[in-house]
N, C-alpha and C positions, 0 to 999 in steps of 0.2 A: 566413619569411613571417609577417606579423603576423596575429593572430587577429581576425576580424571581430566587432564588437560586436553585441549583440542589438538595439541601437537602430536599426540599419539593416535587419536581417533578423529573421524570426521565430525565436525561440529565443535561446539565448545561447551563448557560447563555453564550452569545458570549464573554463577558468580562472575565468570569471565564475560558473559553476555550482558549482565547488569552493568559491569564497568564500561563496556562498549556503548551501552545506552546512555550512560552518564556523559561519555565523550560526545555522542550524537547530539545531546541537548545543547551543546555549545557551538554547533555548526550554524552558519548564517541562515540556511534554509529552514532548519528546524525551529530556530529562534523566531524567524519571521512568521511561520505558520502558527506557532504557539501564541505569539503576540496578537495575531489577528483573531484567533479563537477567543482570547481574553476580551479583546475589543468587541467581539460579537456577543459577549455576555456568557460565554461558556467557561466555567471554572475548571481548571485542570489540577487535580490533586497531585501530591507528591508521588503517588503510586499509579498514576494514569497510564504509564508505559511500563510493562513488566516483562521480565525474562522468564520463560517457562520451557519445560520440556514438552514437545508436541508428539503425539502418537501419529498424527496425520502427516503426510508429505506436503508440508507447507512452510513458508518462511515466517509467517505471522498473520495477524488479523486484527480487525477492529470489532469489538464486541459492545453493542449498544448498552450503555449503563455501566460497563466494566472498564472500558478503555482499550488500550492497545496491548497486544501480546506479541513478543518477539520470540520465535522458536530457537532456543539456544542450540539444540541438537542439529539444526540446519544452517547455523551461522558459522562462518570461519573467519571472515574479514570485517574490519571496521566499516568498510564501504558497503558491505552487504547489510549490516545493521542500520547504517544511515539510510539506505535505500528503503528498507522496510518501514522505518519510522516515518520517513517523509510520505511514502505511499499511504500508510494508514492514517497519518494526520490529515491528509486530504479527505479521506472518508469521514473522519471525525469532524472536520470543518464543515463538510456538506451536511452532516446531521445537525450540527450546531445552527447553521443558517436556515435550514428548511425544517420547520417544526413538524411537517407532515411527511417526512421521508419514511417510506415503508420498504424495508429490505426484502419483504416477501413479494413486492411488486417488481416484476422483471425489468420494467422500464426504469424505475428509480434506481435499482441496483446497477443496471447497465450504465446509466448516466454517471453515477459516482465512480464506477470502474473506468469509464472513458476518461473522465477528468483526472483520476489518480494516475492512470497509465501515461497520459499525455503530459501532465504537469510535474510528475515526480522524477522524470529522467529514466524510468524503467526501460524505456525503449531507445535509449541513446545508442548510437551506432556501435560504439565499443562494446556495450553490453550484448547487443545482438550478435556481434562477431564471436564473442566468448560463448554464446549459446549455440553457435554453429549456423546462424542465419547470415548468409553472405550477400544479400541483396544490397546493391549500391543505392538505387533510387526508390523512394517510396517506402523505405523500410519502417519508418516511424509509425505511420498510420496502419500499415500491415501488422506490425508488432502489437500495437494497441488493440486492434480488432481481435487478433489471436488470443491475447491475454484476457480481454473482456469476455470472449466466448467461453474460455476455460473457466473463469471465475463464476460467471452468471449461470453456466450450465451445471455447476456444482451446487447451486442453490436448490434446495428440495422443492421449491415452488415453481421452478423454471426448467422446462425441458430444453433440449438443445435447440429445437425449432423456435420455441418461445424466446430463448435467449438471443438467437440470431435476429428474429423479428423485432424484439425490443431494442437491440443495439442499433439496427438500421433506422428504426423510427426516431430515435433520439440523437443519433450521431452528430448531425450538424450543430444543433443548439448546444449540446454538451461538450463537444470537442472545442467549440469556440468560446465556451465559458471558462475564463481563466482566473476568476476570483479565487483567492484574494490578490493574485498577481495582476499587474497591469497588462502583461502579455505572457505567453508561455515562456518559462525559464529556459 
């Protein structure tokens, strides 16, 4: 059976997504993050970033021990794939550099989400406009907070209250932690 192209339906095929991932691997930000993971001693195999069909409404994720998945059925543009890969690579980098990172710990999860949201460009002004958020000032931190709460609240170990408390407790230190970048890109 032939795979259906994204031009007809929302999303793209696994093959099309795989090709976009390959393009992503050549972007400066992705290359930079992967180089720093290698320098930190984390080996990334050829299949570290995979295109998959996701049943959940999500764009991708980082799975400890398995690598990164990009949800082909929720991807349409190369820029979307690049963004997911960058965001998830920051989670992978965090796990690489912190041997004791515990994703069931709400504060640990919140910290990595804060860093990924802040450093990946997820909350760039143009992205927020496209999502329908029109705030001119303070949009970036507001966006990061909104997205952190959504992600950490979906963690089965974290209630909405625990997610909010964890985010507030670690906000300053994690928001200002820009490793492996010298400053936020």
